[in-house]
TINUDREN-515702 format. One record per residue: residue number from 1; x, z, y of N, C-alpha, C, O, CB in turn; residue in three letters. Coordinates in pm, whole numbers, padded with zeros to 5 digits, always signed. Glycine has a CB too. Layout:
<pts>
<pt k="NUM" n_xx="X" n_zz="Z" n_yy="Y" ca_xx="X" ca_zz="Z" ca_yy="Y" c_xx="X" c_zz="Z" c_yy="Y" o_xx="X" o_zz="Z" o_yy="Y" cb_xx="X" cb_zz="Z" cb_yy="Y" r="ala"/>
...
</pts>
This chain:
<pts>
<pt k="1" n_xx="+08917" n_zz="+08711" n_yy="+09142" ca_xx="+09071" ca_zz="+08659" ca_yy="+09234" c_xx="+09014" c_zz="+08709" c_yy="+09358" o_xx="+08892" o_zz="+08705" o_yy="+09374" cb_xx="+09125" cb_zz="+08461" cb_yy="+09246" r="met"/>
<pt k="2" n_xx="+09077" n_zz="+08746" n_yy="+09432" ca_xx="+09062" ca_zz="+08769" ca_yy="+09598" c_xx="+09117" c_zz="+08664" c_yy="+09664" o_xx="+09240" o_zz="+08670" o_yy="+09658" cb_xx="+09135" cb_zz="+08899" cb_yy="+09658" r="ala"/>
<pt k="3" n_xx="+09100" n_zz="+08622" n_yy="+09691" ca_xx="+09150" ca_zz="+08520" ca_yy="+09833" c_xx="+09280" c_zz="+08607" c_yy="+09922" o_xx="+09252" o_zz="+08697" o_yy="+10001" cb_xx="+08983" cb_zz="+08497" cb_yy="+09969" r="asp"/>
<pt k="4" n_xx="+09409" n_zz="+08568" n_yy="+09896" ca_xx="+09507" ca_zz="+08633" ca_yy="+09958" c_xx="+09559" c_zz="+08601" c_yy="+10057" o_xx="+09651" o_zz="+08659" o_yy="+10114" cb_xx="+09583" cb_zz="+08648" cb_yy="+09903" r="glu"/>
<pt k="5" n_xx="+09471" n_zz="+08445" n_yy="+10107" ca_xx="+09501" ca_zz="+08360" ca_yy="+10253" c_xx="+09476" c_zz="+08380" c_yy="+10345" o_xx="+09355" o_zz="+08354" o_yy="+10347" cb_xx="+09470" cb_zz="+08264" cb_yy="+10278" r="lys"/>
<pt k="6" n_xx="+09513" n_zz="+08423" n_yy="+10468" ca_xx="+09489" ca_zz="+08425" ca_yy="+10580" c_xx="+09391" c_zz="+08308" c_yy="+10707" o_xx="+09429" o_zz="+08204" o_yy="+10760" cb_xx="+09607" cb_zz="+08444" cb_yy="+10592" r="phe"/>
<pt k="7" n_xx="+09280" n_zz="+08371" n_yy="+10718" ca_xx="+09257" ca_zz="+08222" ca_yy="+10817" c_xx="+09258" c_zz="+08272" c_yy="+10983" o_xx="+09289" o_zz="+08380" o_yy="+11035" cb_xx="+09072" cb_zz="+08133" cb_yy="+10777" r="tyr"/>
<pt k="8" n_xx="+09206" n_zz="+08139" n_yy="+11043" ca_xx="+09220" ca_zz="+08187" ca_yy="+11218" c_xx="+09076" c_zz="+08134" c_yy="+11218" o_xx="+09028" o_zz="+08044" o_yy="+11148" cb_xx="+09360" cb_zz="+08096" cb_yy="+11354" r="phe"/>
<pt k="9" n_xx="+09018" n_zz="+08210" n_yy="+11312" ca_xx="+08873" ca_zz="+08139" ca_yy="+11355" c_xx="+08896" c_zz="+08111" c_yy="+11529" o_xx="+08909" o_zz="+08205" o_yy="+11607" cb_xx="+08713" cb_zz="+08267" cb_yy="+11320" r="asp"/>
<pt k="10" n_xx="+08898" n_zz="+07985" n_yy="+11568" ca_xx="+08928" ca_zz="+07918" ca_yy="+11678" c_xx="+08810" c_zz="+07992" c_yy="+11736" o_xx="+08845" o_zz="+08052" o_yy="+11838" cb_xx="+08939" cb_zz="+07754" cb_yy="+11675" r="pro"/>
<pt k="11" n_xx="+08695" n_zz="+08007" n_yy="+11711" ca_xx="+08579" ca_zz="+08073" ca_yy="+11794" c_xx="+08617" c_zz="+08195" c_yy="+11893" o_xx="+08621" o_zz="+08207" o_yy="+12015" cb_xx="+08471" cb_zz="+08129" cb_yy="+11691" r="thr"/>
<pt k="12" n_xx="+08644" n_zz="+08290" n_yy="+11773" ca_xx="+08687" ca_zz="+08457" ca_yy="+11853" c_xx="+08782" c_zz="+08472" c_yy="+11830" o_xx="+08831" o_zz="+08584" o_yy="+11842" cb_xx="+08632" cb_zz="+08595" cb_yy="+11822" r="thr"/>
<pt k="13" n_xx="+08848" n_zz="+08376" n_yy="+11789" ca_xx="+09040" ca_zz="+08371" ca_yy="+11779" c_xx="+09111" c_zz="+08516" c_yy="+11702" o_xx="+09214" o_zz="+08579" o_yy="+11724" cb_xx="+09121" cb_zz="+08372" cb_yy="+11981" r="his"/>
<pt k="14" n_xx="+08996" n_zz="+08530" n_yy="+11600" ca_xx="+09072" ca_zz="+08674" ca_yy="+11506" c_xx="+09104" c_zz="+08593" c_yy="+11392" o_xx="+09071" o_zz="+08476" o_yy="+11373" cb_xx="+08959" cb_zz="+08833" cb_yy="+11452" r="glu"/>
<pt k="15" n_xx="+09181" n_zz="+08682" n_yy="+11306" ca_xx="+09245" ca_zz="+08627" ca_yy="+11159" c_xx="+09167" c_zz="+08701" c_yy="+11090" o_xx="+09113" o_zz="+08807" o_yy="+11122" cb_xx="+09408" cb_zz="+08647" cb_yy="+11116" r="val"/>
<pt k="16" n_xx="+09162" n_zz="+08634" n_yy="+10976" ca_xx="+09085" ca_zz="+08734" ca_yy="+10891" c_xx="+09156" c_zz="+08683" c_yy="+10745" o_xx="+09219" o_zz="+08577" o_yy="+10743" cb_xx="+08893" cb_zz="+08718" cb_yy="+10904" r="thr"/>
<pt k="17" n_xx="+09144" n_zz="+08741" n_yy="+10660" ca_xx="+09214" ca_zz="+08779" ca_yy="+10537" c_xx="+09095" c_zz="+08719" c_yy="+10359" o_xx="+09043" o_zz="+08774" o_yy="+10262" cb_xx="+09236" cb_zz="+08990" cb_yy="+10565" r="gln"/>
<pt k="18" n_xx="+09106" n_zz="+08609" n_yy="+10404" ca_xx="+08960" ca_zz="+08553" ca_yy="+10288" c_xx="+08894" c_zz="+08484" c_yy="+10363" o_xx="+08903" o_zz="+08480" o_yy="+10485" cb_xx="+08842" cb_zz="+08667" cb_yy="+10218" r="gly"/>
<pt k="19" n_xx="+08812" n_zz="+08417" n_yy="+10286" ca_xx="+08703" ca_zz="+08326" ca_yy="+10398" c_xx="+08588" c_zz="+08349" c_yy="+10392" o_xx="+08499" o_zz="+08314" o_yy="+10315" cb_xx="+08691" cb_zz="+08183" cb_yy="+10390" r="lys"/>
<pt k="20" n_xx="+08595" n_zz="+08451" n_yy="+10530" ca_xx="+08494" ca_zz="+08559" ca_yy="+10602" c_xx="+08356" c_zz="+08457" c_yy="+10723" o_xx="+08242" o_zz="+08494" o_yy="+10752" cb_xx="+08628" cb_zz="+08689" cb_yy="+10724" r="glu"/>
<pt k="21" n_xx="+08423" n_zz="+08344" n_yy="+10760" ca_xx="+08320" ca_zz="+08275" ca_yy="+10786" c_xx="+08335" c_zz="+08112" c_yy="+10747" o_xx="+08429" o_zz="+08059" o_yy="+10688" cb_xx="+08295" cb_zz="+08304" cb_yy="+10926" r="thr"/>
<pt k="22" n_xx="+08218" n_zz="+08049" n_yy="+10795" ca_xx="+08164" ca_zz="+07910" ca_yy="+10745" c_xx="+08284" c_zz="+07830" c_yy="+10777" o_xx="+08362" o_zz="+07857" o_yy="+10869" cb_xx="+08018" cb_zz="+07849" cb_yy="+10822" r="ser"/>
<pt k="23" n_xx="+08295" n_zz="+07726" n_yy="+10695" ca_xx="+08453" ca_zz="+07618" ca_yy="+10723" c_xx="+08475" c_zz="+07556" c_yy="+10815" o_xx="+08588" o_zz="+07511" o_yy="+10834" cb_xx="+08482" cb_zz="+07508" cb_yy="+10647" r="trp"/>
<pt k="24" n_xx="+08343" n_zz="+07528" n_yy="+10928" ca_xx="+08364" ca_zz="+07508" ca_yy="+11061" c_xx="+08413" c_zz="+07594" c_yy="+11138" o_xx="+08470" o_zz="+07544" o_yy="+11236" cb_xx="+08274" cb_zz="+07479" cb_yy="+11111" r="asp"/>
<pt k="25" n_xx="+08414" n_zz="+07708" n_yy="+11133" ca_xx="+08468" ca_zz="+07828" ca_yy="+11214" c_xx="+08618" c_zz="+07883" c_yy="+11157" o_xx="+08662" o_zz="+07993" o_yy="+11190" cb_xx="+08350" cb_zz="+07955" cb_yy="+11204" r="asn"/>
<pt k="26" n_xx="+08677" n_zz="+07804" n_yy="+11080" ca_xx="+08802" ca_zz="+07833" ca_yy="+11024" c_xx="+08913" c_zz="+07731" c_yy="+11018" o_xx="+08885" o_zz="+07612" o_yy="+11003" cb_xx="+08779" cb_zz="+07872" cb_yy="+10902" r="arg"/>
<pt k="27" n_xx="+09012" n_zz="+07765" n_yy="+11027" ca_xx="+09160" ca_zz="+07725" ca_yy="+11060" c_xx="+09240" c_zz="+07801" c_yy="+10923" o_xx="+09249" o_zz="+07923" o_yy="+10911" cb_xx="+09218" cb_zz="+07795" cb_yy="+11237" r="met"/>
<pt k="28" n_xx="+09273" n_zz="+07742" n_yy="+10865" ca_xx="+09397" ca_zz="+07784" ca_yy="+10712" c_xx="+09368" c_zz="+07690" c_yy="+10585" o_xx="+09300" o_zz="+07588" o_yy="+10578" cb_xx="+09369" cb_zz="+07977" cb_yy="+10633" r="gly"/>
<pt k="29" n_xx="+09417" n_zz="+07737" n_yy="+10520" ca_xx="+09481" ca_zz="+07899" ca_yy="+10478" c_xx="+09580" c_zz="+07896" c_yy="+10512" o_xx="+09631" o_zz="+07784" o_yy="+10499" cb_xx="+09494" cb_zz="+07957" cb_yy="+10340" r="pro"/>
<pt k="30" n_xx="+09677" n_zz="+08012" n_yy="+10577" ca_xx="+09776" ca_zz="+08022" ca_yy="+10602" c_xx="+09825" c_zz="+08128" c_yy="+10527" o_xx="+09736" o_zz="+08210" o_yy="+10506" cb_xx="+09786" cb_zz="+08020" cb_yy="+10715" r="tyr"/>
<pt k="31" n_xx="+09985" n_zz="+08175" n_yy="+10455" ca_xx="+10004" ca_zz="+08247" ca_yy="+10362" c_xx="+10067" c_zz="+08397" c_yy="+10463" o_xx="+10094" o_zz="+08505" o_yy="+10410" cb_xx="+10105" cb_zz="+08161" cb_yy="+10244" r="asp"/>
<pt k="32" n_xx="+10080" n_zz="+08369" n_yy="+10612" ca_xx="+10041" ca_zz="+08488" ca_yy="+10670" c_xx="+09947" c_zz="+08523" c_yy="+10759" o_xx="+09852" o_zz="+08452" o_yy="+10791" cb_xx="+10119" cb_zz="+08524" cb_yy="+10712" r="thr"/>
<pt k="33" n_xx="+09974" n_zz="+08650" n_yy="+10808" ca_xx="+09871" ca_zz="+08660" ca_yy="+10954" c_xx="+09943" c_zz="+08606" c_yy="+11074" o_xx="+09868" o_zz="+08559" o_yy="+11160" cb_xx="+09826" cb_zz="+08829" cb_yy="+11000" r="arg"/>
<pt k="34" n_xx="+10060" n_zz="+08602" n_yy="+11097" ca_xx="+10139" ca_zz="+08516" ca_yy="+11166" c_xx="+10137" c_zz="+08416" c_yy="+11164" o_xx="+10169" o_zz="+08362" o_yy="+11270" cb_xx="+10227" cb_zz="+08522" cb_yy="+11159" r="glu"/>
<pt k="35" n_xx="+10102" n_zz="+08328" n_yy="+11053" ca_xx="+10075" ca_zz="+08202" ca_yy="+11088" c_xx="+09969" c_zz="+08170" c_yy="+11120" o_xx="+09951" o_zz="+08072" o_yy="+11192" cb_xx="+10099" cb_zz="+08131" cb_yy="+11017" r="glu"/>
<pt k="36" n_xx="+09844" n_zz="+08266" n_yy="+11062" ca_xx="+09725" ca_zz="+08251" ca_yy="+11137" c_xx="+09705" c_zz="+08267" c_yy="+11259" o_xx="+09605" o_zz="+08217" o_yy="+11310" cb_xx="+09651" cb_zz="+08309" cb_yy="+11102" r="ala"/>
<pt k="37" n_xx="+09804" n_zz="+08349" n_yy="+11341" ca_xx="+09744" ca_zz="+08388" ca_yy="+11462" c_xx="+09852" c_zz="+08293" c_yy="+11539" o_xx="+09858" o_zz="+08321" o_yy="+11659" cb_xx="+09737" cb_zz="+08565" cb_yy="+11498" r="glu"/>
<pt k="38" n_xx="+09927" n_zz="+08203" n_yy="+11505" ca_xx="+09979" ca_zz="+08068" ca_yy="+11601" c_xx="+09927" c_zz="+07954" c_yy="+11524" o_xx="+10002" o_zz="+07870" o_yy="+11475" cb_xx="+10162" cb_zz="+08048" cb_yy="+11622" r="arg"/>
<pt k="39" n_xx="+09778" n_zz="+07950" n_yy="+11511" ca_xx="+09746" ca_zz="+07800" ca_yy="+11475" c_xx="+09721" c_zz="+07761" c_yy="+11576" o_xx="+09777" o_zz="+07653" o_yy="+11595" cb_xx="+09644" cb_zz="+07761" cb_yy="+11385" r="ala"/>
<pt k="40" n_xx="+09631" n_zz="+07811" n_yy="+11702" ca_xx="+09669" ca_zz="+07684" ca_yy="+11772" c_xx="+09778" c_zz="+07661" c_yy="+11815" o_xx="+09772" o_zz="+07542" o_yy="+11845" cb_xx="+09609" cb_zz="+07660" cb_yy="+11863" r="leu"/>
<pt k="41" n_xx="+09901" n_zz="+07707" n_yy="+11845" ca_xx="+10009" ca_zz="+07678" ca_yy="+11877" c_xx="+10102" c_zz="+07551" c_yy="+11782" o_xx="+10192" o_zz="+07470" o_yy="+11805" cb_xx="+10059" cb_zz="+07807" cb_yy="+11883" r="glu"/>
<pt k="42" n_xx="+10025" n_zz="+07590" n_yy="+11678" ca_xx="+10077" ca_zz="+07467" ca_yy="+11577" c_xx="+09991" c_zz="+07355" c_yy="+11608" o_xx="+10066" o_zz="+07258" o_yy="+11622" cb_xx="+10064" cb_zz="+07498" cb_yy="+11408" r="lys"/>
<pt k="43" n_xx="+09864" n_zz="+07318" n_yy="+11628" ca_xx="+09792" ca_zz="+07264" ca_yy="+11651" c_xx="+09823" c_zz="+07191" c_yy="+11816" o_xx="+09764" o_zz="+07086" o_yy="+11843" cb_xx="+09693" cb_zz="+07347" cb_yy="+11616" r="val"/>
<pt k="44" n_xx="+09870" n_zz="+07221" n_yy="+11868" ca_xx="+09887" ca_zz="+07214" ca_yy="+11972" c_xx="+10052" c_zz="+07106" c_yy="+11962" o_xx="+10077" o_zz="+06991" o_yy="+11999" cb_xx="+09872" cb_zz="+07369" cb_yy="+12034" r="ala"/>
<pt k="45" n_xx="+10110" n_zz="+07182" n_yy="+11914" ca_xx="+10233" ca_zz="+07087" ca_yy="+11884" c_xx="+10211" c_zz="+06918" c_yy="+11763" o_xx="+10240" o_zz="+06799" o_yy="+11770" cb_xx="+10350" cb_zz="+07215" cb_yy="+11799" r="glu"/>
<pt k="46" n_xx="+10164" n_zz="+06982" n_yy="+11695" ca_xx="+10114" ca_zz="+06877" ca_yy="+11575" c_xx="+10069" c_zz="+06736" c_yy="+11716" o_xx="+10135" o_zz="+06635" o_yy="+11739" cb_xx="+09925" cb_zz="+06966" cb_yy="+11445" r="arg"/>
<pt k="47" n_xx="+09958" n_zz="+06774" n_yy="+11776" ca_xx="+09911" ca_zz="+06697" ca_yy="+11891" c_xx="+10001" c_zz="+06606" c_yy="+11923" o_xx="+10013" o_zz="+06492" o_yy="+11879" cb_xx="+09881" cb_zz="+06771" cb_yy="+12005" r="asn"/>
<pt k="48" n_xx="+10065" n_zz="+06661" n_yy="+12003" ca_xx="+10205" ca_zz="+06638" ca_yy="+12128" c_xx="+10253" c_zz="+06537" c_yy="+11985" o_xx="+10250" o_zz="+06420" o_yy="+12023" cb_xx="+10352" cb_zz="+06832" cb_yy="+12200" r="lys"/>
<pt k="49" n_xx="+10285" n_zz="+06544" n_yy="+11870" ca_xx="+10394" ca_zz="+06492" ca_yy="+11833" c_xx="+10284" c_zz="+06407" c_yy="+11782" o_xx="+10330" o_zz="+06300" o_yy="+11821" cb_xx="+10512" cb_zz="+06564" cb_yy="+11754" r="gln"/>
<pt k="50" n_xx="+10147" n_zz="+06368" n_yy="+11711" ca_xx="+10078" ca_zz="+06249" ca_yy="+11714" c_xx="+10075" c_zz="+06166" c_yy="+11816" o_xx="+10057" o_zz="+06045" o_yy="+11797" cb_xx="+09971" cb_zz="+06267" cb_yy="+11693" r="ala"/>
<pt k="51" n_xx="+10100" n_zz="+06235" n_yy="+11979" ca_xx="+10038" ca_zz="+06162" ca_yy="+12060" c_xx="+10153" c_zz="+06061" c_yy="+12116" o_xx="+10131" o_zz="+05958" o_yy="+12180" cb_xx="+09965" cb_zz="+06250" cb_yy="+12161" r="glu"/>
<pt k="52" n_xx="+10294" n_zz="+06118" n_yy="+12076" ca_xx="+10386" ca_zz="+06052" ca_yy="+12100" c_xx="+10455" c_zz="+05934" c_yy="+11965" o_xx="+10568" o_zz="+05888" o_yy="+11952" cb_xx="+10471" cb_zz="+06160" cb_yy="+12150" r="ala"/>
<pt k="53" n_xx="+10334" n_zz="+05917" n_yy="+11884" ca_xx="+10399" ca_zz="+05861" ca_yy="+11746" c_xx="+10281" c_zz="+05750" c_yy="+11825" o_xx="+10317" o_zz="+05632" o_yy="+11831" cb_xx="+10386" cb_zz="+05956" cb_yy="+11545" r="gln"/>
<pt k="54" n_xx="+10168" n_zz="+05780" n_yy="+11872" ca_xx="+10052" ca_zz="+05675" ca_yy="+11891" c_xx="+10172" c_zz="+05604" c_yy="+11992" o_xx="+10230" o_zz="+05506" o_yy="+11947" cb_xx="+09868" cb_zz="+05734" cb_yy="+11967" r="asp"/>
<pt k="55" n_xx="+10209" n_zz="+05657" n_yy="+12130" ca_xx="+10242" ca_zz="+05605" ca_yy="+12254" c_xx="+10339" c_zz="+05499" c_yy="+12160" o_xx="+10299" o_zz="+05385" o_yy="+12138" cb_xx="+10312" cb_zz="+05721" cb_yy="+12384" r="glu"/>
<pt k="56" n_xx="+10468" n_zz="+05545" n_yy="+12107" ca_xx="+10580" ca_zz="+05497" ca_yy="+12018" c_xx="+10474" c_zz="+05343" c_yy="+11922" o_xx="+10510" o_zz="+05225" o_yy="+11927" cb_xx="+10647" cb_zz="+05669" cb_yy="+11889" r="ala"/>
<pt k="57" n_xx="+10384" n_zz="+05380" n_yy="+11867" ca_xx="+10346" ca_zz="+05289" ca_yy="+11810" c_xx="+10260" c_zz="+05164" c_yy="+11912" o_xx="+10242" o_zz="+05055" o_yy="+11858" cb_xx="+10275" cb_zz="+05355" cb_yy="+11705" r="asp"/>
<pt k="58" n_xx="+10217" n_zz="+05181" n_yy="+12036" ca_xx="+10178" ca_zz="+05107" ca_yy="+12169" c_xx="+10254" c_zz="+05021" c_yy="+12211" o_xx="+10229" o_zz="+04919" o_yy="+12273" cb_xx="+10163" cb_zz="+05178" cb_yy="+12273" r="asp"/>
<pt k="59" n_xx="+10369" n_zz="+05070" n_yy="+12171" ca_xx="+10500" ca_zz="+04986" ca_yy="+12236" c_xx="+10507" c_zz="+04878" c_yy="+12163" o_xx="+10543" o_zz="+04905" o_yy="+12049" cb_xx="+10648" cb_zz="+05056" cb_yy="+12233" r="asp"/>
<pt k="60" n_xx="+10479" n_zz="+04715" n_yy="+12188" ca_xx="+10517" ca_zz="+04626" ca_yy="+12076" c_xx="+10648" c_zz="+04559" c_yy="+12153" o_xx="+10687" o_zz="+04482" o_yy="+12066" cb_xx="+10383" cb_zz="+04509" cb_yy="+12024" r="trp"/>
<pt k="61" n_xx="+10723" n_zz="+04547" n_yy="+12247" ca_xx="+10840" ca_zz="+04506" ca_yy="+12303" c_xx="+10792" c_zz="+04456" c_yy="+12411" o_xx="+10725" o_zz="+04495" o_yy="+12506" cb_xx="+10924" cb_zz="+04421" cb_yy="+12231" r="gly"/>
<pt k="62" n_xx="+10856" n_zz="+04327" n_yy="+12363" ca_xx="+10847" ca_zz="+04250" ca_yy="+12463" c_xx="+10669" c_zz="+04149" c_yy="+12494" o_xx="+10612" o_zz="+04093" o_yy="+12401" cb_xx="+10983" cb_zz="+04159" cb_yy="+12430" r="glu"/>
<pt k="63" n_xx="+10627" n_zz="+04149" n_yy="+12607" ca_xx="+10506" ca_zz="+04032" ca_yy="+12605" c_xx="+10490" c_zz="+03933" c_yy="+12528" o_xx="+10587" o_zz="+03880" o_yy="+12475" cb_xx="+10499" cb_zz="+03964" cb_yy="+12704" r="pro"/>
<pt k="64" n_xx="+10367" n_zz="+03891" n_yy="+12508" ca_xx="+10388" ca_zz="+03749" ca_yy="+12431" c_xx="+10415" c_zz="+03629" c_yy="+12548" o_xx="+10412" o_zz="+03649" o_yy="+12670" cb_xx="+10235" cb_zz="+03707" cb_yy="+12331" r="ala"/>
<pt k="65" n_xx="+10441" n_zz="+03499" n_yy="+12483" ca_xx="+10492" ca_zz="+03402" ca_yy="+12615" c_xx="+10359" c_zz="+03351" c_yy="+12729" o_xx="+10372" o_zz="+03291" o_yy="+12836" cb_xx="+10568" cb_zz="+03237" cb_yy="+12538" r="ser"/>
<pt k="66" n_xx="+10268" n_zz="+03385" n_yy="+12681" ca_xx="+10219" ca_zz="+03365" ca_yy="+12747" c_xx="+10147" c_zz="+03461" c_yy="+12892" o_xx="+10084" o_zz="+03435" o_yy="+12995" cb_xx="+10176" cb_zz="+03314" cb_yy="+12669" r="trp"/>
<pt k="67" n_xx="+10204" n_zz="+03588" n_yy="+12821" ca_xx="+10142" ca_zz="+03680" ca_yy="+12899" c_xx="+10254" c_zz="+03736" c_yy="+13024" o_xx="+10246" o_zz="+03843" o_yy="+13085" cb_xx="+10089" cb_zz="+03798" cb_yy="+12795" r="asp"/>
<pt k="68" n_xx="+10346" n_zz="+03639" n_yy="+13037" ca_xx="+10471" ca_zz="+03696" ca_yy="+13160" c_xx="+10445" c_zz="+03590" c_yy="+13242" o_xx="+10505" o_zz="+03577" o_yy="+13348" cb_xx="+10660" cb_zz="+03708" cb_yy="+13118" r="lys"/>
</pts>
């Protein structure tokens, strides 16, 4: 059975159908070529969300009484 999924190569910025490159040069799988083409946009969006969550997690509210 052939691999029908699409993959994005962040080194070459090429989209391939099937696992044509090694795992360390492959992002995916994606169901469509269009999704694979937007792989870096998706990563940037997820990173932004993760950074916002990290900032929220770092907000412990009021400082301890001995730090005031």
